[in-house]
N, C-alpha and C positions, 0 to 999 in steps of 0.2 A: 654836497660831497658826491664825488664821482662814483666811488663803490664803497659799500659798507665795511668790507675786510680790511680796508685801509685805515680805518678809524681808530682801532684798538686792538690789543693783544689777546683779551679774553672777553667773555660775555659779561662778567662782573664789572670789568673796565668800561665797556661800551654802555652798560646801563647806568654807571655812575656818571659817566660823561654826559649822557643824554638827559639825566635828571638834573645836573647842573645847569645845563643849556635851559631846560624847561623852568627852573627857578629864576633864571635871568631874563626870562620872557623870549627865548630864542627858540624857534622851530627848527627841527632837523628835517631834511628832505634829501633822499638818496636819488640821484639821477638814473642809475642804472637798474635798481631794483623796485623803482616806482613806489617809494614809501614815504609817508608824511607822518611824522610822530604828533601831529596835532589832533589826530582822531584816534579812538580806541582801536580801530581796525590796523592803522598805521603802527601803533604801539605793538601790537600783537605780532605784526609781521617782523618788525624790528627785533623783537626777542627771538623769533623762530630763526630768522636769517643770521642774527648774531650767534645763536647757539650752532648753526650750521657751519659758519665761518670758523669758529673756534674748533669744531670737530675736523674741518678740513686741514687747518694748520697743524693739528695734532697728527692727523695721518701723514701729512707731508714730512713732518719731522720725523716720525717713526720710520719712514721709507728712506730718507736721507742717512739716517743713523744705520740702518740695515745694510745699505749700499756701502757705506764707508767701512763697516765691520767686515763685509764679504772681501772688499778690495784689500783690506789689511791682511786678512787670512791668505789671499792670494800673493802677498808680498809687494803690493802696490803702495806707493807712498803719494800722498796728495801734495798740492802745493805747487809753486813755481820751481822749474828746475834751476839749480845752481848754475851761475854764469861762469864760475871757475871750477872746473872739475879736478880731480886729483892730480892728473898728469899735468894740466896746465899749470896747477899751484906749485908742483915741484919745479917747474922751468922757471917760474916767477921767483920762487925762493933761491934757486941757483944764481939767477941774475942779481937779485938783492945781495947775496953772499959775495958775488964778485965785484960789488961795489956801485952797482947801478942805483940811482935815485928811485924813490917810489913814483915820482911824477914820471919819469922816463920808461919805467916799467909799465905803468898804466897806459902811456900812449902806445908803447910797442905792442902790447897785448890787447888793446882795445877794451879795457874794463875801467869803470870809474874808481876813484881813489876809496870811495866809501865801501865799494864791493870788495876791493883788495883788503882793506881793514878788517871787514867780517870774515873773509876767508883766512887771514892770518890769525885771527882770534879763535877759529876753528882748530887751526894747527896748534896754537898754544894750548887749547883746551885739551886736545888730544895727547899732547906730550905730557901734560899734567896727570891725565888719567892713567897713561901708560906707565910713567914713573912718578908715583906720589912723593911729595917731599918728606923727608925725614924731620922728626922734631927731636930736639934733645932733651 
């Protein structure tokens, strides 16, 4: 294995995995940590490095969550920007209302048909939220 932290998600998972390998007669050797589980010294190092790797992953996750929360408080939204903004969508809807086909609109505005369908779904969803249907 190249690096120990690539092997498992938690120390318990790592220990279970290594024990399973040991029962099948397979030794574990990490190339970067210089660790060999066939010796007691190697098993000790494996446990220590596994615990440190789990701690490091937990810290990284904690930091990422904190950064995302701070960005959200500042009004930032993650993810890929939309290919069709509201202004372009209004132009597309006007072209469709004028009788243009979806294929020609996609070519004219340089968007994929699936992108257009997603944008139209957002508009449909917004109109349903703005004016909920009445039930008799």
